[in-house]
N, C-alpha and C positions, 0 to 999 in steps of 0.2 A: 483645650486651649483656652486660654484668654487672650483678648484684643488681638486675635489671628497669631498668636505665637505661644509656641507650645511649652508647659508647664516640664521645669528641672525636675530632676529626680535628683532626692536626697537620700543620704543612707548608700547601705549597702545595694549591693545588684539582686536580681530577686535570684531565688535556686535553683540549679539548675541554667542557667542564665551562661557559664562561663566554663567549658572545661578546660582543663590545662595539660601540654601533652610532651612528655620527656622521653629520654631517652637514658635507660637506668644503666651501669655495668657495676659490677661486681667481683672480682677475680677476671677471667676468661668469658665470665658470661653477658651477654650485654639481652638486655630484657626494653620492650615498649612499658612504659608507664602511663595512664591518663587518671586525672582528678576529677572529679566535677561534685561539688555543693550537694545535698540534697537534705531531703528534713532529716533531721535531728543525725547529724555529720556528713560526712564525704563517703561518695563511690570512688572504689580506685579499681582499675583493670590493668591488673598485671598480667602482663604474655597473655591475655584475651579474657583470663579468669576475673570475673567479680566480685569487689568483695567491698562491706559493709564497714567502716570506717568511722570512729567515735575518737575523738582523740582531743587530752585537755593536757596544757601545760603544768606540769606542779611547779606553783612557786614560780621566781625569778630563774629560774635553774633551766638547763637543757635537756630535764628529762622529761617524760611526756609520759600520761596515762593513756593505753589506747585498749582499746575496745574492738574487736578485730571479729569478726562472725562471731560474735556471742565470747569469744575469751579472751582475757584481758592481758595485757604483755604491757611491765614497764621497761621503757626505750629510753635509752640516755645517746642525744646527737651532737656534735659538733661537726663544724664545718666552716671551707671558707663561701657558701655558694655553687662551686660546682664538685666537690671534693670534701666527703664527710667520713668522719669511725662514726660507726652506729655499734651500741652495744647492747645486746640483749640479752638478757641472763648474766651468763660467764663468759658470751663469746663474742669477739669485735670481729667487725667486717667493714674493709674500706672499700668506700661507695664512692662512685662519680654520677653525678645526675646533668645531662645535658636538655637544656630545654629544647623543642623542635625550632624554635626561632632562632637560637645560638648555632644549631647545627647545618640549618638554613643558609644562615649567614657564613658559615666555614665553606659550605658547598661552590658561594657566587667564585670564589677564586678558581678559576681555570685548572685544570690538569696541565696545561702545558707551563704553568704559572709555580705550579708546586713540584715540576721535574727542572725548574730551571733555582729556584731560588733553595738556598742551604737552608736544612729545618733539626731549629733543635730539639733533643728527647729532652725532657725533662722530669724528673722525681715530683711523682703525684702529693707525696707527703713524704716527710722524714722516715728514714729506715735504714738500715745495712745493707751493703751490697753483697751478694752473698754470692754472683757470680756474673761474669763479663763474658757475652758468648759471641765478639765479635772485637777485631780490632783495626787498626787504621789500614785505610786500602783495600777493605774488606766488603763485596758486593753484595747487595743484602736485597731480598724480595720482600713482596707487602707483605706483611703479617707475621714477614720473621721474627727469631728473636733476639733482641739485645742486649738485655741489661736483668736481671733476678734481682730485686729490692724485697728485704723481708721489713715488714715493719707489721705491728700490732702482732706480734709469732703468725703472719699470714705470708705468703711466700707471693709477689706480685710479679709476676714477668711483662717487661715493657718489650712492645713490639713496633717493628717496621713501622710509619705510618703508609708509607709507599716504597717501592722499590730505587735502590741508588747507591753509593757509596760512600762508607765510612768517610768522614774526613778528617774527625777529631774526638778522640775517647779523652775523657778526664777522669774517669772511675778508675780503682780496679777495686780487685776481692777485699772484702774486710772494709772497704771503708764507711764511714756514716755520711748519710747525702741529706740537706733540708730539704723542704719543700719547695720547687721551684727553681731548683738547682739543677743546672745544666749538664748532665750525664754525657752523652754523646750529641757528634752535629754527622749529617745525614745530605749526601749534595745530590 
């Protein structure tokens, strides 16, 4: 302290000072993800399993060189801040990443409000509708299957976020859909 005032810190936060918490969804699987800076890289805890990761971006591309527990990987990542396409070797994965903060904000909406409001079910990424599991007027339970969309050679089943009645269905089998396109509405 100088003259009764605290010195302002400049630069990066000290290592280990900040841990970021996320929920990672890939297909029907959800996992807890926590990321913390450590000397020489970051510590990633995925579903309770800690791994040391060193990551370097290759040029200005969306390609990264990863060193995970001593093994080297080249990963290509493209996304919009929540929905990502991850390419590892010859395999593609559709991944959704939601921060704890975003999840908490969503949970602040009371369950009564959720039940009263119509909810649009939207495509997380562009793809082909391979199956529509409901029709207008159907009652659905929370977690029940609604639509299956094939994206990046993976089938992704969209499930009902809550119980309700299907108000409108905007897609049919064989249609291509864009990211963010409304597929159906539940009330």
